[in-house]
C-alpha positions in Angstrom: -19.6 37.6 -0.6 -22.2 38.3 2.1 -24.2 35.5 3.7 -27.3 36.7 2.1 -25.8 35.9 -1.3 -26.0 32.2 -0.6 -29.2 31.0 -2.1 -31.8 28.8 -0.4 -32.7 25.6 -2.1 -36.4 25.8 -1.2 -39.1 28.4 -1.5 -40.6 28.1 -5.0 -39.5 28.5 -8.7 -37.8 31.9 -8.1 -35.7 30.5 -5.3 -34.7 27.5 -7.4 -33.8 29.6 -10.4 -31.7 31.9 -8.2 -29.9 28.9 -6.8 -29.1 27.5 -10.2 -27.7 30.8 -11.4 -25.7 31.5 -8.3 -21.9 31.6 -8.4 -22.0 29.4 -5.2 -23.8 26.6 -7.1 -21.2 26.9 -10.0 -18.4 26.7 -7.5 -20.0 23.7 -5.9 -20.1 21.9 -9.2 -16.4 22.8 -9.9 -15.4 21.5 -6.4 -17.4 18.3 -6.9 -15.8 17.8 -10.3 -12.3 18.2 -9.0 -13.0 16.0 -6.0 -14.4 13.3 -8.3 -11.3 13.4 -10.5 -9.1 13.0 -7.4 -11.3 10.2 -6.1 -11.2 8.2 -9.4 -7.4 8.4 -9.4 -7.2 7.3 -5.8 -9.4 4.3 -6.7 -7.0 3.4 -9.5 -4.2 3.4 -7.0 -6.1 1.0 -4.8 -7.0 -1.3 -7.7 -3.3 -1.4 -8.6 -2.5 -2.4 -5.0 -5.2 -5.1 -5.0 -3.9 -6.6 -8.2 -0.3 -6.7 -6.9 -1.1 -8.2 -3.5 -3.3 -10.9 -5.0 -0.6 -11.9 -7.5 2.0 -12.0 -4.7 -0.3 -14.1 -2.4 -1.2 -16.5 -5.2 2.3 -17.1 -6.4 4.1 -17.1 -3.1 1.5 -18.1 -0.4 0.0 -21.4 -1.7 -2.1 -20.1 -4.6 -4.6 -18.4 -2.2 -6.0 -14.9 -2.8 -6.3 -12.3 -0.2 -8.5 -9.8 -2.1 -10.4 -11.8 -4.7 -12.8 -13.8 -2.5 -14.8 -15.3 -5.3 -11.7 -17.3 -6.2 -11.3 -18.4 -2.7 -14.9 -19.5 -2.4 -14.4 -21.6 -5.5 -11.2 -23.1 -4.0 -13.2 -23.9 -0.8 -15.8 -25.8 -2.8 -13.1 -27.7 -4.7 -11.4 -28.7 -1.4 -14.7 -29.8 0.2 -15.4 -31.9 -3.0 -11.9 -33.5 -2.7 -10.5 -31.9 -5.7 -7.0 -30.5 -6.0 -6.4 -26.9 -4.9 -5.0 -24.8 -2.1 -5.0 -26.0 1.4 -8.4 -25.8 3.0 -7.3 -24.2 6.1 -5.4 -21.5 4.2 -8.5 -20.6 2.2 -10.6 -20.5 5.4 -8.1 -18.2 7.0 -8.2 -15.8 4.1 -12.0 -15.8 4.0 -12.3 -15.3 7.7 -9.7 -12.5 7.9 -11.3 -10.7 5.0 -14.6 -10.8 6.7 -13.1 -9.4 9.9 -11.5 -6.6 7.9 -14.8 -5.7 6.3 -16.5 -5.7 9.7 -13.9 -3.4 11.3 -13.8 -1.0 8.4 -17.5 -0.8 8.3 -17.6 0.3 11.9 -15.3 3.2 10.9 -17.1 4.3 7.7 -20.7 3.7 8.6 -21.5 7.2 10.1 -20.7 8.9 6.8 -21.5 6.1 4.3 -22.3 7.6 0.8 -22.6 11.2 2.3 -19.8 12.9 0.3 -17.3 12.2 -2.6 -14.7 11.0 -0.1 -15.5 11.2 3.6 -12.6 11.5 6.0 -13.6 8.1 7.6 -12.8 6.4 4.3 -9.3 7.6 4.6 -9.2 6.4 8.2 -10.4 3.0 7.2 -7.8 2.8 4.4 -5.2 3.7 7.0 -6.0 0.4 8.7 -5.3 -1.3 5.4 -1.9 0.5 5.3 -1.1 -0.9 8.8 -1.9 -4.4 7.5 0.3 -4.0 4.5 3.1 -2.7 6.7 2.9 -5.7 9.0 2.8 -8.0 6.0 6.0 -6.4 4.5 7.9 -6.5 7.8 7.1 -10.2 8.3 7.9 -11.0 4.6 11.3 -9.4 5.1 11.9 -11.4 8.3 11.5 -14.6 6.3 13.2 -13.3 3.2 10.2 -13.9 1.1 10.2 -17.6 1.7 7.8 -18.3 4.5 7.1 -21.6 6.2 3.6 -23.1 6.2 2.6 -21.4 9.6 4.1 -18.1 8.5 2.3 -18.3 5.2 -1.0 -18.6 7.0 -0.2 -15.6 9.1 0.7 -13.6 6.0 -2.5 -14.6 4.3 -4.5 -13.5 7.3 -2.8 -10.2 7.6 -3.2 -9.4 3.9 -6.8 -10.6 3.7 -7.6 -8.4 6.8 -6.1 -5.4 5.0 -8.0 -6.0 1.8 -11.2 -6.4 3.7 -10.7 -3.0 5.2 -10.1 -1.6 1.7 -13.1 -3.3 0.2 -15.5 -2.0 2.9 -14.0 1.5 2.7 -14.5 1.7 -1.1 -17.9 0.1 -1.0 -19.1 2.9 1.4 -18.5 5.5 -1.4 -21.6 4.0 -3.1 -20.2 3.9 -6.6 -21.9 1.3 -8.7 -19.6 -1.6 -9.8 -16.5 -0.2 -7.9 -14.8 -2.4 -5.3 -11.1 -2.2 -6.4 -10.6 -5.8 -5.1 -12.7 -7.7 -7.7 -13.3 -7.2 -11.4 -16.7 -9.0 -11.9 -18.9 -6.2 -10.7 -16.8 -3.6 -12.5 -16.9 -5.5 -15.8 -20.6 -6.1 -15.5 -21.4 -2.4 -15.0 -19.0 -1.4 -17.8 -20.6 -3.8 -20.2 -24.0 -2.7 -19.2 -23.2 0.9 -19.6 -22.6 0.4 -23.3 -26.4 0.2 -23.7 -26.4 3.9 -22.8 -23.3 4.8 -24.8 -24.0 8.6 -25.2 -24.6 9.2 -21.5 -22.2 7.0 -19.7 -18.8 7.9 -21.2 -17.3 9.3 -18.0 -18.4 6.2 -16.0 -17.1 3.9 -18.7 -13.7 5.6 -18.7 -13.4 5.2 -14.9 -14.4 1.6 -14.8 -12.1 0.7 -17.7 -9.2 2.4 -16.0 -9.9 0.4 -12.8 -9.8 -2.8 -14.7 -6.5 -1.8 -16.4 -5.0 -0.8 -13.0 -6.0 -4.2 -11.5 -4.4 -6.0 -14.4 -1.3 -3.8 -14.3 -1.0 -4.3 -10.6 -1.2 -8.1 -11.0 1.4 -8.0 -13.7 3.8 -5.9 -11.6 3.2 -8.1 -8.5 4.0 -11.3 -10.5 7.1 -9.8 -12.0 8.3 -8.7 -8.5 7.8 -12.2 -7.1 9.8 -13.7 -10.0 12.6 -11.2 -10.2 12.7 -9.2 -6.9 10.9 -11.4 -4.4 12.3 -9.9 -1.2 10.7 -6.5 -1.9 7.6 -7.6 -3.8 5.1 -6.5 -1.1 6.6 -3.0 -1.2 4.5 -2.2 -4.3 1.0 -2.5 -2.7 2.3 -1.0 0.6 3.5 2.1 -1.3 0.5 2.3 -3.5 -2.0 2.2 -0.6 0.1 4.6 1.5 0.2 7.1 -1.4 -3.6 6.9 -1.7 -4.1 7.5 2.0 -1.6 10.4 2.1 -3.1 12.0 -1.0 -6.7 11.6 0.3 -5.7 13.2 3.6 -4.2 16.2 1.8 -6.8 16.5 -1.0 -9.8 16.6 1.3 -8.0 18.4 4.1 -9.9 21.2 5.9 -13.4 20.1 4.8 -15.4 17.8 7.0 -15.9 14.5 5.1 -15.1 16.1 1.7 -17.9 18.7 1.8 -18.2 21.2 -1.0 -17.7 25.0 -0.5 -21.5 25.6 -0.3 -21.9 23.0 2.4 -19.0 24.4 4.4 -20.3 27.9 4.1 -23.9 26.9 5.1 -22.6 25.1 8.1 -20.6 28.2 9.2 -23.7 30.4 8.8 -25.8 28.0 10.8 -23.2 27.9 13.5 -23.0 31.7 13.5 -26.8 31.9 14.0 -26.7 29.6 16.9 -24.1 31.7 18.6 
């Protein structure tokens, strides 16, 4: 197809009509649809990982979460009020490490925040989470899944750091109600979408699948702690690694997950400059 066949998006009604009927536009829609399907499946993998690591941390590391920060804030309030709950310093470590993870990941993803279906920088930020999961698993193996109090705090910090990276990376995609590390916002948007039943079916399906993935991950993580404790953190590690590897391959060769039309337009602009 020649360069002149690519429609311009401005220039009046005729130009807009030509753009809408162009095979390039149809190709872009197909590309975007495929990319969205891949993205939604990757988000399910991340939700599975979040549920698993939170179950592991809660059951094996002093009943503190490393992804679900709402629960930790509640625990913090209970501790300050003198109520029973997890150790105050462990909760503080998890909250602080999560915040640091969000900060670091945001620095990575900010340049392409919300610009495409799945920017490359999101994959890079999630790679930081994989590094955290790897360090967690190695240290877990060293202590055979039965850490002392100091090692417990280190493990909590590592895990919360990784989950902070994941949360910020997913948040940068700009999808309403999707964090993969907490269910409140997802459930809120899902329930709200029922008010527009006929027009929100695809969104409802994705949100419902994320909630299921989060619950399944927590169930699997809990079962692993109870019956295969020494290898329990392998599930979130493999799940997040699979997401990163799949994202790197699925969006390979296109800057920040651009569509065919965007890539072609960029090539034409570069050609004109030279």
